[in-house]
C-alpha positions as CSV (number, residue, x, y, z in Angstrom):
1,X,-50.1,-22.0,20.1
2,X,-47.5,-23.4,17.7
3,X,-49.9,-22.9,14.7
4,X,-51.1,-19.4,15.8
5,X,-48.1,-18.0,17.7
6,X,-48.8,-14.4,16.7
7,X,-52.2,-14.6,18.5
8,X,-50.4,-15.1,21.8
9,X,-48.6,-12.5,23.9
10,X,-45.3,-14.4,24.1
11,X,-43.6,-12.0,21.6
12,X,-44.9,-8.8,23.2
13,X,-44.4,-9.8,26.8
14,X,-41.4,-12.1,26.8
15,X,-39.7,-11.3,23.5
16,X,-40.0,-14.9,22.2
17,X,-39.8,-15.8,18.5
18,X,-41.3,-19.3,18.9
19,X,-43.3,-21.1,21.6
20,X,-41.4,-22.3,24.7
21,X,-42.8,-25.7,25.6
22,X,-41.1,-25.5,29.0
23,X,-43.2,-22.6,30.3
24,X,-45.8,-21.3,27.8
25,X,-48.5,-23.6,29.1
26,X,-48.2,-22.1,32.6
27,X,-48.1,-18.4,31.7
28,X,-51.4,-16.8,32.6
29,X,-51.6,-14.3,29.7
30,X,-51.2,-17.3,27.3
31,X,-53.9,-19.2,29.1
32,X,-56.2,-16.2,28.9
33,X,-55.6,-15.9,25.2
34,X,-56.3,-19.7,24.8
35,X,-59.6,-19.5,26.7
36,X,-60.7,-16.4,24.8
37,X,-59.9,-18.2,21.5
38,X,-61.3,-21.6,22.4
39,X,-63.6,-21.4,25.4
40,X,-66.3,-19.2,26.5
41,X,-65.4,-15.9,28.0
42,X,-67.9,-14.9,30.6
43,X,-68.7,-11.5,32.2
44,X,-66.6,-10.4,35.2
45,X,-69.0,-9.5,38.0
46,X,-69.1,-9.0,41.7
47,X,-71.9,-11.5,42.0
48,X,-70.8,-14.8,43.5
49,X,-73.7,-16.6,41.9
50,X,-72.2,-16.1,38.4
51,X,-69.1,-18.2,39.3
52,X,-69.7,-21.9,38.9
53,X,-67.6,-25.0,39.8
54,X,-65.1,-25.6,37.0
55,X,-65.0,-21.9,35.9
56,X,-61.5,-20.5,35.5
57,X,-60.8,-17.1,36.9
58,X,-57.7,-14.9,36.4
59,X,-56.6,-12.0,38.6
60,X,-53.9,-9.3,38.7
61,X,-52.2,-9.5,42.0
62,X,-50.3,-6.6,43.6
63,X,-47.1,-5.9,41.7
64,X,-48.8,-6.7,38.3
65,X,-48.5,-10.4,38.7
66,X,-51.1,-12.4,36.7
67,X,-52.7,-15.3,38.6
68,X,-55.2,-18.1,37.8
69,X,-57.5,-20.4,39.7
70,X,-60.4,-22.8,39.4
71,X,-63.8,-22.3,41.1
72,X,-64.8,-25.3,43.2
73,X,-68.1,-26.6,44.6
74,X,-67.5,-25.7,48.2
75,X,-68.2,-22.3,49.7
76,X,-66.7,-19.7,52.1
77,X,-68.2,-19.2,55.5
78,X,-70.8,-16.9,54.0
79,X,-72.1,-19.9,52.2
80,X,-72.4,-17.8,49.0
81,X,-68.9,-17.3,47.7
82,X,-67.4,-20.3,46.0
83,X,-63.8,-21.2,47.0
84,X,-60.9,-21.2,44.6
85,X,-58.2,-23.8,44.1
86,X,-55.0,-22.1,43.1
87,X,-51.2,-22.3,43.7
88,X,-49.8,-19.1,45.0
89,X,-46.4,-20.6,45.9
90,X,-47.3,-22.9,48.8
91,X,-48.7,-25.7,46.6
92,X,-52.4,-26.1,45.7
93,X,-54.7,-24.4,48.2
94,X,-58.5,-24.1,48.4
95,X,-59.3,-20.6,49.7
96,X,-61.8,-17.8,49.8
97,X,-59.9,-15.5,47.3
98,X,-62.5,-15.0,44.5
99,X,-62.9,-11.3,45.2
100,X,-59.6,-10.7,47.0
101,X,-57.8,-9.4,43.9
102,X,-58.8,-7.6,40.7
103,X,-60.5,-10.2,38.4
104,X,-59.2,-10.0,34.9
105,X,-60.9,-12.9,33.3
106,X,-63.8,-15.4,33.8
107,X,-63.9,-18.5,31.5
108,X,-66.0,-21.6,31.2
109,X,-64.1,-24.1,29.0
């Protein structure tokens, strides 16, 4: 990010003029940009089979709050939808949230 600062949304969203090492690595839009630039961006689908353990998924939560989680190798009660490990304010949780919110990114890094 330091070497390609203009490729990241920090200026546009947060008005920064240089990277902020205290927070930039946790900002979902920056992570999305990183994965687009360095990983493999995958299609967003409503098919649970396309999401594999280790995949990274981003969502837009109500109130326009970007969110991120990791697909794990355990499944919801339907035995089809993989669970997600994410932190939504109560510490890390493993939950059935893959299709709960609008998916904005699907990455396999």
